[in-house]
N, C-alpha and C positions, 0 to 999 in steps of 0.2 A: 458464434460469438466474435464480432473483431476485439484482439488485444491490442496495448498501445506497449510502448517499449519504453525501459527504464534500463539503459545501465545493460541491457538484453534481456532483462528479467519483463516479462511479458503479466498485466494488469489485465484481467477481464471486467473491460471498464468499455461500452459500448460509443461513446463519441468524446474527442478532443476536449471539449470544454468539462465536462464531468473528469476527465484527467486529471487537464489540469488543475483543476479546482483542487482534487485529492493531495496532488503534489504541493499546490500551493498552502494548502490544511495544517500538510506532516511539517512544511517548513517554521511553521509558527512555535509550534508544540518547541519546549521548553526544554524536555528531557526525554530518551527513547522511552520511560512508563509510560509520558503521556500519549506521546506519538503511537508506541504499542495500543495504549487503550484507543485512542481512538479508530484505528484498524478495525479492531476487533467490535468496539460498537457501532458505529456505521459504514464502514465499511464492507466487512465478513458478509453481515446478514442481507445489507443492500444488494451484492453484488452476487450472494450465493458461491461467496470463494471456499473451497477446501482448506484450510487452514492448516491441514495435516500433510496439506502435497507437499512434496522435495520444493514446490516452485511457491509456496506462502513460506517456508520457513527458509528459504536464501530470500525471499524478498524481505524477510524480519530482518534476517542479518545485514543485508544492503542499509534498510532505517536502523540498525542498533551501528553499524558502524559509524553513521552520518554522527553522531549523536555521541559516539568518543571520541 
């Protein structure tokens, strides 16, 4: 599986359009809670992300910092 990078973090999304769309959707969220819900309800199941991995925790932390 290919990974796309955002600030050194790698997301398991297999094409650049899907990656860019995910980032655009996250940018439209009004707060961290909404962004995390989007990730958990849409992207975790769609791409079978292991939400308990260190990488997932790091990515969620990046998203959290974005909204703080």
